[in-house]
N, C-alpha and C positions, 0 to 999 in steps of 0.2 A: 372483567372489561365490562366499563360503563354501559348506559344504554344508547348514548351517540354514538359511541365507538361501535357498537354492533351493529347498529342501525347503518353506520357509512360500510362498514365491512360486509353487511348483506344488500346493500344499495348496488356497490361496486362490483359483488359477484355476479349479482344479476346482471350486469351490462356488461358482463364476458358475452364476446360472443359464442355461438354453439359451437362443441370441436366436432359436432358429427352431423352431417347433414342425412337424412333417408335414404336417399338410393346409394350411399355409400356406405351405407352400415356395417356393411358384415366385412368389406374391406378395412374400415378403420377399425375394426374391432379387433381385428388379426395383425395390425400395424400401426399401433398408435401413435398420434400425431406427438413428433418431438416438439420439445421445447426449444427455443432456439435462442441461444445467447451469440450475441456478436462482440468479439474482441476487437476494439480498435484503436491501435497502438502502434507506435512506430518501430516496424520489424524490418526496416532498410535506412541508410541516412548515419548520422554520427551515433546514435543510441540505439541501431541493431539490434547490437548483443543484449542487451535491455531489454528490448519487447520479446525478443527471441526468448528468453530467459523466462519472463513473463506468462509467454505462451505456454512453455513447458507446465509451470504450475497450473495454469487453468486446467491443461488438457487432464492432468493426471488427476486433480479434483474431480473434473465430469466423470473421467472414467470410472473412478471410485464409487462414486454415486450410482452411475449404470450399472456398475458389477453386482450391487446388492439389488438391482431390479428397476432403477431410476425412482421416479417421482410421482407419486399417486395423487391422482385428481379426479375427484368423484368416479372412485371405484377402479378407475384404470391405471394402471401404471404407465407413464411416459418417461423416454429415455432425455437427456438433454443432448441438445447436439451444438457444439461451438464453431461457429468459423471467425476465421482471422480476417482483416481488412489493415492494410500496409497505411498508415495515415503518414510517410516517411518523416513523422517529429512535426509535421506543419498543423496548426491550426487549421487553414481553410482544406486541406486534404482529407485532414480528419472528419470535418463537418459534410464534406462532399461523400465520403466513404459510410458514415455513420446515415445521410439521409438516404443512401441507395440501399442499405440494411432495412430502413424502417419500412421501405418504401418495399421491400420484400415479407415484409411481416414480424420481423424481429421484434420480441418485446422485452429483452435485456440488453442494454449497453454496458460496456465492460472497458474502463480506460483507466490509466492512474498514472504516465510516466509523462508528465509535464501538468502543474498546474495551471500554466496559460489554455494549454487545450481543454483540461478538465471544466473551467469557466467557461470557456467557449460551446462544449457539447452541454451543458447544464442550461445554458440559457436555451441552447438551440430544441433541445428536449422540453424545457418547459414551454415554448413557443408551439411545438407540435402537439403536444398532448392540450393544449387549448383550442386548436386549429380544428384538430383530430379526434374527438373523445373515444370515438370509437376504436383508434389503434392506436392508445398511448402505450407508452415504455418507460421503464424503470433505468437509471442509471447508477450504476455500481463503481464505486471509485473504490480502488486498492493501493494506490501510491500517491494519487493527489494533496499534498498534504498543504499547501495554504490555508491557512484558520479562515480566510474569508469565505471559504466555498461553505462553511457550516455557520457562519455568521451573518456579515450583512448581504452576502450572496446565496444563502441557503434557501435548499426548495425541495418543497414534499417530495419531487421524482428524483431524489439525489441522497444517496446514502454512502457516507466513508466508512470503509474498514479497518483503514490505517488509521493510529495517531497523527493528528495535524501535528502541524510545526510546534507551536508551544507546550505541548504536551511532551512531546521528545524532546526539546531544549528544558522544560524543566527538570527532566530529570539527569540530563548532559552536566546542568550548570549545577545541579546538587553535587555531582562528585565532584567536579573541576573547583567548589569553592570549599573544599574538605584538602584539595590538592596543593597544601602549603609551599612546595616546591616550586609552583610556579607564579613568577612577578612578573612578568612580560607576556602579553597573548597579543596576536595575530588572528584576525578574523578577515576568511576571505571567501566569496561564495560567488554566484552565476547569476548576473545581471538579468533577471526577470522577476517577475511578484514573489515567488519563493525564496528564492536566496536575499532577495531586498529586504524582504519581513524577517528573517532568521537573522541576517546581520543586525537591523535596526535592533530588534528585539533580545539579540545577544546582548547587544551593550547596554541596553538598559538592567538587565537581570543582573551582568556581571559588574555593573556599576554600582547597582545597588546592594550586593550580597559578598560582594570582594572589594570595597572602595580602594584598597591596599593593591589593588591586582591594574598595573600600565598596561592599556592596549596601545600597543604600538604598531599597528597596522589594520585599516577597516578599508577592504578591497573588492569590488566587482569587477566582473571579466565578462565578457559574452559568449551565452551560452551555446556549447557546440561547434565552437570557429576555433580557439584555441589550438593550433597543434603543437607547440612549444611550449611550454608552461616553465623553463629554465629562467628566465627574467621574475618571473613572480619568484620562482623559490627562491632566486639570488635576494631578492628584495627582504624574504622574509627573515633570510639568514643572516644579511646584516642587519636588521632589526633587532636581534639579540632576541630573539622570541622562544621563550620555553616550551611555549604550546601553541596551536593552529587549533582555530574553531571552524568546523566547513561545514556545510550541507551539501556541496558537492556530490554529484552522484555518476554513476556511468563511467565514460570516457575521461570526462573532466574531472572525475574523481583520480581514477589509475594514473593518467598522465603527471597530474598535481604531486600525487607521493612519492612517481618514479623520479621526478623532478627534484624533489627534496632530497630524496636517496643520494641522488647525483652530485649535488651540491654539497654534501657532508652537514644537512640540517640534523640537529641532535633534537628538536622540538618534539613535543609529544603531540598524538594529534588526537583531537577531540571530534569524532565526526559523526555524522547521521546514516552514513552507509559504507563505513569502512571495511565492512565482515564479508566482501563479495565483489563479482563483477572482476577479479584480477588482482584487487588490491593487496591482497596478501602475499601473493607472488608477487607483486609489484616492487613491493619494498621489502619482503625477504627479513633474514635476521635481523636488520636493524630495526623492523617492527615490534620485536617481543618486547611489554612492557611498555609500549611504548605507543600501539594504535587502538583508540578506545572507539567503541561504536555503541549507538542506542538504537534497540528496536521493541516489537513486541514480544520476540520470541528468539533464542538461536540454537543451533545443534548442539549445544553442551550443556543446555539449562538443566536436563537429567530427568531420571523419571521415565518409567517403562513406556507410557504412550509417547512421550516426546522422543525416546530412543527408536520406537516403532514406526514414528512417523518419520524419520530420517532413515531408517533399514529401507524402506520401503519406498521412499522416493529415488537412493540411489540402485536401488533392484531397477527398476523403472528406466531411469537413465543411469546406467553405470560409466558414461564418460566424465571424465575430471571435469574438464570444461564446461558440462553442462550441470554442473553441481550449485544449483542456486535454488534455494528451497525455503519459504515464508509461510510461516505457518496462518498469517491475515487473509493470504489467497485460499488458503484451503478453504479456512471457516467460511469466508465471503459464500463461496459456492453451495458449503453444506448449509448455513443460514438461509440462503436464500432458495434451496429447497424446502428447508423445514418451514419457510414462511408460506411456501405453495401448499404444502399440504395442510396447514394452519388455515390459511383461506378457502381452502377447499377451491381456487381458480388460479389461473394464469395471468387475468385481468391484473392491468399496473397498478390501479388505487387500491385493488384488492390483498394484493401482496405487499403492498408498500404500510398500509396499517396492519398487517399479521407483523411484517419485521418490525414496527414500533414495538420497542419493550422488550423484544426478541432477548433471552441470552443464550449463552456457548451450551446451557445444560440442554439444550432442544437439539444438539448434535452430539456428533462423540468426540467433541471438544470441551466439554465440561470441565475438564482441569484447567482452561485457560482462565476462568472466571470475566469473560467477556460480555459485556450487553449494550443495546442498541438505544440510546438514550433518543426517548420520541418526539423533544423539542427540536433538536436540531439534526438528528441524522448521524449524529458521530459516534462512532463504535467507542465505549468506553473499556480500557484493557490495561492488563498490568504492561510495564514499561524495564527493561533490563538493559543494564549498560556492562557492558563487556571488553575485556583486555585482550590483546593477541598475545598468543603463547605458543612455543611450540607443542605440537600434539605429543600425548602422552606424558603431559606436566599433569598434575593431579587436577582435575576437574574438565580435562582438553582432552577426552574420546575418539572425537571426529577433527579433522582436519577439515579445511576449507580447498574445493578445487584440485584435491591432490596436491596443495603446496607444500605440505610438511607443517603446516600453522594452522591454528585454528583459536577460538575467543574462548575463555573464562570468565563465568560470571563475577563481577565488582559488586553491584547490587541489584537488587529486584525490588520494585515498585509496585504495591496495587493499585488496581485501579484508581483508586479514591485519594491516592497519595499525588496522580499526575492531573485528575482532573479539573476542566477549565472552564470558567464560565462562560456564558455562549450571549450572543444579540439576537437571534436568527427570529425573524416574525415569519413564518413563511407564511405562503396563503395556500391554504386545501383547499381539496376540490369539496364542491356541491354534495 
């Protein structure tokens, strides 16, 4: 650690408010003050199922940290305390509920389902921290993947633990490039910043890498408002598309794939999120060998640590409909705990400095090979492209949501293979 970084870290730690007041010292020692995390997410509305699935992941991560004694700060083991705040999928609601949490002294805000919401929260936290330096907070992002959040809209107070859209797309298009059976491609996505970016970038990448591949459709639809995807599915089938590339998530994805099945489309699906939240069950047998997904990990990646993670989550949440496990959400909480211990403080700037450059070896996920890039606060991590298969097929020990279908690894890319340049010029605290 260089001298400037050491000085900033020391300054930030000294700026942290005192954890114990003299009159209540004995009580505080008996009951350590919890470290408060606020999950600000759409827990109701059209994407409520996605929000609840995230909550289960974060809850389990918090429970596992607390089960081993919590987080040691200044020689005191402190538990993590998770509160949930329903944004109803609205940026305005998210801002209101986050401000209430900050007013109550929460120091760590967690959100991810919607890049538009993430951008609003990031801007609000930047302003809050400038206005109230004695009560600064960090924003930990587990799923909002618009590249702008770690490029032109980057913030010192924001950290992204998911691979951003261009990282995911680089892996997905690499596999598509090798799929010479596909000559006609349809692009479809949700009409907001993330969906717009992915379709624009997908067209550019495909044109550069597969000039022989004809893009026969390029379409955006309203986010979370389409109840019947049959008209879209009919257009895709009529186009003769042999593959569909979509960044859709939540119900917008499961309804799309169900409609494609019902119109009899045989197109392969290149998806960002086709391996969860009802998608395998929605498409069923027709998805075998045809539905592809890209993520930092999947349950059939293999290896003892990975298998143990799946087994532990399913023991905690045994209902098939609750089967939604993502390594990045577990890693986010573990890296936060490690950064707090490294900083010796829960003060936001101290923890941010400790997170910069931190890698997964500081946690129980050393096998994942991830590292937080200091320059833009974007986690650099491997990517895996997998394909849907029947459970029991070689390489498919675990199914998804009790559907009888799981995913098999097609390609695994090391972090260096999918890393992307950045244009972040963040303002750092004094």
